[in-house]
C-alpha positions as CSV (number, residue, x, y, z in Angstrom):
1,M,117.4,140.0,78.1
2,K,121.1,139.8,79.0
3,H,121.0,142.9,80.0
4,G,118.2,142.2,82.6
5,I,120.3,139.3,83.9
6,F,124.1,141.4,84.9
7,K,121.4,144.1,85.9
8,R,119.7,141.5,89.2
9,N,123.5,140.4,89.6
10,L,125.1,143.6,89.3
11,T,121.9,144.9,92.2
12,R,122.0,141.4,94.6
13,W,126.0,142.6,94.9
14,A,125.6,145.9,95.4
15,V,122.7,145.9,97.8
16,P,125.2,145.6,101.1
17,M,127.4,148.3,100.5
18,F,124.4,150.8,99.2
19,L,122.9,149.8,102.8
20,A,126.3,150.3,104.4
21,A,126.3,153.6,102.7
22,G,123.0,154.9,103.2
23,I,122.2,154.8,99.5
24,V,118.7,153.4,100.2
25,Q,116.7,156.5,99.2
26,A,114.7,157.1,103.0
27,E,111.5,158.3,101.6
28,T,111.3,155.4,98.8
29,T,107.5,153.3,99.8
30,L,107.3,149.8,98.7
31,K,104.1,148.2,98.4
32,W,104.1,143.7,99.1
33,V,100.8,142.1,99.0
34,G,100.1,138.2,99.8
35,C,99.8,135.5,101.5
36,G,99.0,136.0,104.8
37,I,100.3,133.4,106.4
38,T,103.8,134.8,105.0
39,K,102.7,138.0,106.3
40,K,103.0,136.2,109.8
41,A,105.7,134.1,109.2
42,F,108.5,136.7,108.8
43,M,107.5,139.9,106.6
44,T,106.0,142.6,109.4
45,E,109.7,141.5,111.4
46,L,111.4,141.9,108.3
47,A,109.8,145.0,107.3
48,T,110.1,147.1,110.5
49,A,113.5,146.1,110.6
50,Y,114.1,147.0,107.0
51,E,112.8,150.8,107.9
52,A,114.9,151.5,110.7
53,K,117.7,150.5,108.8
54,T,117.6,152.4,106.2
55,G,114.5,154.2,106.0
56,V,112.8,152.7,103.1
57,K,108.4,152.0,104.0
58,I,106.9,148.2,103.3
59,D,103.3,149.1,102.9
60,I,101.4,145.8,103.7
61,Q,98.9,144.5,102.4
62,G,97.3,140.9,102.3
63,G,95.4,138.9,99.6
64,G,96.9,135.5,99.0
65,A,99.5,133.8,97.2
66,T,97.7,133.9,93.9
67,R,97.4,138.2,94.6
68,G,100.5,138.7,95.0
69,I,101.7,136.6,91.9
70,R,99.3,138.3,89.8
71,E,99.7,142.3,90.6
72,T,103.5,141.7,91.2
73,I,103.5,140.2,87.3
74,A,100.8,143.3,86.1
75,M,102.1,146.2,84.9
76,D,99.4,148.5,85.6
77,S,99.3,147.1,89.3
78,D,101.4,149.7,92.0
79,A,102.3,146.1,94.0
80,D,106.4,146.6,93.9
81,M,106.6,142.9,95.2
82,G,104.8,139.7,96.3
83,G,104.3,137.0,99.0
84,T,103.1,133.7,98.1
85,C,103.5,130.0,99.8
86,R,103.2,128.6,95.9
87,F,105.3,128.7,93.7
88,M,104.2,130.3,89.9
89,L,101.9,128.2,87.6
90,H,103.1,127.6,84.4
91,S,100.6,130.4,83.1
92,E,102.0,133.0,85.3
93,Q,105.3,132.6,84.6
94,S,107.0,135.8,82.5
95,G,110.4,134.5,81.5
96,Q,113.1,136.1,83.2
97,A,111.6,139.0,84.2
98,I,109.5,138.0,86.9
99,K,111.6,135.6,90.0
100,A,109.5,133.8,92.8
101,E,112.5,133.9,95.2
102,P,112.2,131.3,98.3
103,V,113.4,133.1,101.8
104,A,111.3,130.9,104.0
105,W,110.3,127.4,105.1
106,D,106.5,126.8,106.4
107,A,104.4,124.2,107.0
108,L,101.2,122.6,106.2
109,V,100.0,121.8,109.7
110,V,95.5,120.1,110.5
111,I,94.3,122.0,113.3
112,T,90.9,121.8,115.1
113,H,89.3,123.6,118.1
114,K,91.3,123.5,121.5
115,S,88.8,121.5,122.7
116,N,89.5,118.4,120.8
117,T,90.6,115.4,121.9
118,V,92.2,113.8,119.1
119,S,96.1,114.8,119.5
120,D,98.0,113.1,116.3
121,I,96.4,112.1,112.4
122,S,98.4,109.3,110.9
123,S,98.6,110.5,107.0
124,E,96.5,108.2,105.8
125,N,93.8,108.8,107.3
126,L,94.6,113.1,106.7
127,R,94.3,111.7,103.4
128,A,90.9,109.5,103.7
129,V,89.8,112.4,105.7
130,Y,90.0,114.7,102.6
131,R,88.6,112.1,100.5
132,G,85.4,112.0,102.2
133,E,86.3,108.2,103.7
134,I,86.2,109.5,107.5
135,T,83.5,112.1,108.0
136,N,83.7,111.5,112.0
137,W,85.6,112.0,114.8
138,K,85.2,108.5,116.1
139,Q,86.7,107.0,113.0
140,L,90.6,108.8,114.3
141,G,89.2,108.7,117.9
142,G,88.2,110.7,119.3
143,P,83.7,111.1,120.6
144,D,81.6,110.2,118.5
145,R,80.6,113.3,116.7
146,P,80.6,114.5,112.8
147,L,83.0,116.0,111.4
148,R,83.4,119.0,109.5
149,L,85.9,119.3,107.0
150,F,86.6,123.1,106.5
151,I,88.9,123.9,103.1
152,R,90.7,127.0,101.4
153,K,88.7,127.7,98.2
154,G,90.4,126.9,94.3
155,K,92.8,124.4,93.7
156,I,94.9,127.2,93.1
157,S,95.9,128.9,96.7
158,G,98.5,128.5,98.3
159,V,97.6,125.8,101.3
160,G,95.3,124.4,98.0
161,R,97.8,123.5,95.7
162,T,99.9,122.3,98.4
163,L,97.8,120.3,100.0
164,R,97.1,118.3,97.1
165,K,100.3,118.2,96.6
166,L,102.0,117.0,99.7
167,V,98.7,115.5,101.2
168,L,96.2,114.1,97.6
169,N,99.4,114.2,96.0
170,D,98.0,115.4,92.7
171,F,97.4,118.7,92.1
172,E,93.6,118.3,90.6
173,A,91.8,116.3,93.5
174,D,88.6,117.7,93.9
175,I,88.1,118.1,97.9
176,T,83.9,118.1,98.9
177,S,82.9,120.1,101.9
178,E,80.0,122.2,102.8
179,Y,82.5,124.4,104.3
180,V,84.2,127.1,102.2
181,F,86.5,129.8,103.1
182,K,87.9,132.3,100.3
183,S,91.4,132.8,102.5
184,S,92.8,131.4,105.2
185,G,92.1,134.3,107.7
186,P,88.4,133.6,108.0
187,L,89.4,129.5,108.2
188,E,91.7,130.0,111.3
189,K,88.8,132.2,112.8
190,A,86.0,129.4,112.0
191,V,88.4,126.6,114.0
192,Q,88.3,128.3,117.0
193,Q,84.7,128.5,117.1
194,D,83.5,124.9,115.7
195,Q,84.2,122.5,118.0
196,D,84.2,119.9,115.0
197,A,85.9,121.1,112.8
198,I,89.5,120.1,111.4
199,A,91.3,122.4,108.9
200,I,94.8,122.3,107.2
201,T,96.6,126.0,107.0
202,G,100.1,127.2,107.2
203,I,102.1,126.3,111.0
204,S,103.3,131.0,110.7
205,S,99.7,132.1,111.1
206,A,98.0,128.9,113.4
207,K,100.7,129.1,115.8
208,R,98.8,132.3,116.5
209,R,95.4,131.1,116.3
210,D,93.5,129.6,119.3
211,V,93.6,126.5,118.2
212,K,94.6,123.3,118.4
213,V,97.7,122.1,116.4
214,L,97.9,118.3,115.9
215,S,100.9,116.0,115.0
216,L,100.9,114.5,111.9
217,N,102.7,110.8,112.8
218,G,103.7,111.6,116.1
219,K,105.9,114.4,114.6
220,F,104.7,117.8,116.2
221,P,105.6,120.4,113.5
222,S,108.3,122.4,116.1
223,Y,110.9,124.8,114.3
224,E,113.4,121.9,114.5
225,N,111.2,119.2,113.0
226,I,110.0,121.6,110.2
227,K,114.2,122.4,109.3
228,S,115.0,118.1,109.6
229,G,111.7,117.7,107.4
230,D,110.8,114.9,109.7
231,F,107.5,116.8,109.5
232,V,106.7,115.7,106.4
233,L,104.4,119.0,105.3
234,Y,106.9,121.9,104.6
235,R,106.8,124.5,101.8
236,P,108.6,127.8,100.7
237,L,107.9,131.1,101.7
238,Y,108.7,133.3,98.6
239,I,109.0,136.8,97.7
240,V,108.2,137.4,93.8
241,V,109.9,140.4,91.6
242,N,109.1,141.9,88.8
243,Y,112.2,143.3,87.1
244,L,110.4,145.1,84.6
245,K,108.6,147.7,86.7
246,P,110.2,151.2,87.9
247,Q,110.8,150.2,91.6
248,S,112.6,146.5,91.1
249,D,116.1,147.9,91.9
250,A,114.9,148.9,95.4
251,A,112.4,145.6,95.9
252,E,115.3,143.5,94.9
253,Q,117.1,145.8,98.1
254,F,114.7,144.3,100.1
255,V,114.7,140.4,99.2
256,S,118.9,140.2,100.2
257,F,118.1,141.7,103.4
258,A,116.1,139.2,103.6
259,L,118.6,136.9,102.9
260,S,121.5,138.4,104.6
261,D,122.1,137.2,108.0
262,E,120.4,140.2,109.8
263,G,117.3,138.8,107.8
264,R,117.7,136.0,108.8
265,Q,118.0,136.0,111.9
266,I,115.0,137.8,112.0
267,I,112.7,135.3,110.5
268,R,115.0,132.7,113.0
269,K,113.5,134.8,115.8
270,N,110.3,135.0,114.2
271,G,110.2,131.0,115.0
272,T,110.1,130.5,111.6
273,V,113.3,128.7,109.6
274,P,114.9,130.7,107.2
275,Y,115.3,129.3,103.2
276,R,119.2,128.3,103.7
277,D,119.0,127.2,107.5
278,G,116.5,124.3,105.1
279,Y,118.6,123.5,102.7
280,N,118.4,120.0,102.5
281,L,114.9,120.0,101.9
282,I,115.5,121.3,98.3
283,Q,116.0,117.7,97.0
284,K,112.8,116.0,98.9
285,M,110.7,118.8,97.6
286,L,111.8,117.8,95.1
287,R,111.1,114.2,94.6
288,Q,108.1,115.2,96.0
289,N,107.1,117.1,93.1
290,R,108.3,114.8,90.6
291,K,105.5,112.6,92.1
292,S,103.3,114.4,92.2
293,F,103.0,114.9,88.6
294,R,103.5,111.1,88.4
295,D,100.8,110.4,90.2
296,R,98.6,112.5,88.4
297,K,99.5,110.9,85.0
298,S,98.9,107.7,85.9
């Protein structure tokens, strides 16, 4: 295992030199699978820039955060990297051979149909919506119409797990709804079509949809509010690498590019906060994690 640690440290140190010297093989293709929100947040633009710089192609596939983790871990899968908007569960971790590298910050946002007259929601009311205590838009200051809650399937998706942690303070909370979607894309498209819908998704994908994004506690999920932590529903976006896979060195070089000054600038231009730019959020995130586990045990 010490050899694996040395290999990773050497790879990270040597990446800028490899890139400058053109050592990366131009015919290399890396397969990335995972979270659609991560894809929209930075992956597409980073992959384009990286190919132009090195000749290495990134084959970007979707499938969600759970797929991004599991296919990267699986030795019989051809995925070289995974994208995820949640950290790995204990059952998914495989010692030091797997690493989830935080690359950027995303925010969970409340979205509705663009015609909705409600513009802000409190954390308390949002929690009540997901607990089934608020079922009419009138209770939120809107029209006297039924509120339709659209949710992601399961508890371990990137959105589903983070929602339970940040909004409900309970990773195992049950959410009841007639409107359940397998991934964020179909959910967002459905909100565009339903004037009574409400849902939570990532800001990186929501801002590319024809939907209304609500403020939370009077704070809009702007770049600066996410970076400072003033918008409270923030989370890291990760790239997962399996160091036992044949192209792990090439995958790690791409991760190092994403974390470099050039990579961070590309992420900023895409309207997403690079992980190191919001470094002060880490302590807040750790406190949130502790609270979620503490509330779960109580």
